[in-house]
C-alpha positions, 0 to 999 in steps of 0.5 A: 500500500503506497502512502498518499502523495504530499500535494500542495492541497494536502500540505495546506490541509495538514497545516490548517489541522495543526493550527486548529489543534494548537488553537484548541489546546491553548486552554489546556496549556493555560490550565497547566501553566497556571496550576504549576505556578505559585500564587505570587507568580500569577499575574495578567502580564505573565499569564502566558509564561511557563513557570520557571519552577514547577509547583506541584503543591497546588495539586496536593492542596486541590486533592485535599479539598476535593478528593472526597467530592471526586469520589462522590462524582465517580459513584454518581456517574458510574451508577447513574450511567449504568442505570440510564444505559440499562433503562434506555436499552430496555426501552429501545428494545421494547419500542423497536421490536415489541410494537404495541398500541400507542408506542409511537405516541409514548416514544414522542412524549419521551423525546419531548423530555429532551427539550425541557430545560433543567430550570423548568423542572427544578422546583417540582423535581426538588419537591419530588426528591424531598417527598421521597426522603432523598433530598441531600442524598447522593441517591436523589441526585442519581435518580434525577440524572437517570430520569433526565437521561431516559429520553436520549438513551431511549432514542439512541438504543431505539435507532440502534435496535431498529436495524437489528433484523426482526427475523432474529426476534421472530426465530427466538419467539418461535423457539419459545423465548419470551421478552426477557430471554430474547433480550438477554440472549439475542439483543443484549450481546449485540448491543455493545456499540450502542452501550459504548455511545450511551456510556460516553454520552451519559458519563460526560453529562452526569460528571459535568452537570452543576445545577442539580449538584448545587440544588439537590445535595448537601455537603457530604454528597456534593460532586466535584463540579460544585466543589470546584466552584467553591475553590474559586470563591472569595475576593482574592483567588489563588488561581493555581488552586482552581486550575489544579482542581479542574485538571484533576476533575477532567481526568476521569472523563479523559480516561473514558474517552481514551478507553472508549473513544475509538468505539464511539463513532463506530457505535454511532454508525452501527447499523446505519449502512445496510449491506 
């Protein structure tokens, strides 16, 4: 296999891509440059300068302040993502392969939930969570994210299962398999691409969400997004501390993309082209 020729157009495209990458990496550079400085070395005229001496103490201090919140966020995101993915998978399976009266109407109503902003449901959601005795509890926050994630996860899985041949379900039905047996033995094993897409999407959404975190939790169960806002509180801010905290908070989602990112586009396109 011969390598592509470096034509002027191709060279120009590569240069453009390199410039675009450098542009989008500038905030990352600023994060590390500021986090590795001492507070007295941070000033507006020298904000772009790399620190002369690296200060790792800001990371230790940030970890001491938000380490517990990182644990809360990890538990919240993992449990919320798993529950959202399983519910979305079951909904998508039922709506795509087990047609019943009103299925399309139910699906449309579920999709409508995607367009309801958080702010519009915050007060009734707060009252509902409180009535269940889950206010201030991490499980109340998990419940809010799972419910809010049902429309998008259902949409992804319904579109994914729509391209699964009906003959597979019909053959399993003839063999005497029921709803759960077909899902467990036929549908679930071929759902990995769909689960990858949902896991990346839902984990990122839950991890980065702030409004529910600030409203539905107390001090012991607050996730890292709320803790980061407290690092920058006050009139005199040591900017190295919130920058170091932001880097620590970004690592889990970065790890998820590193491990699953190459499957993301493949999962989005799975079943989109029929041979």
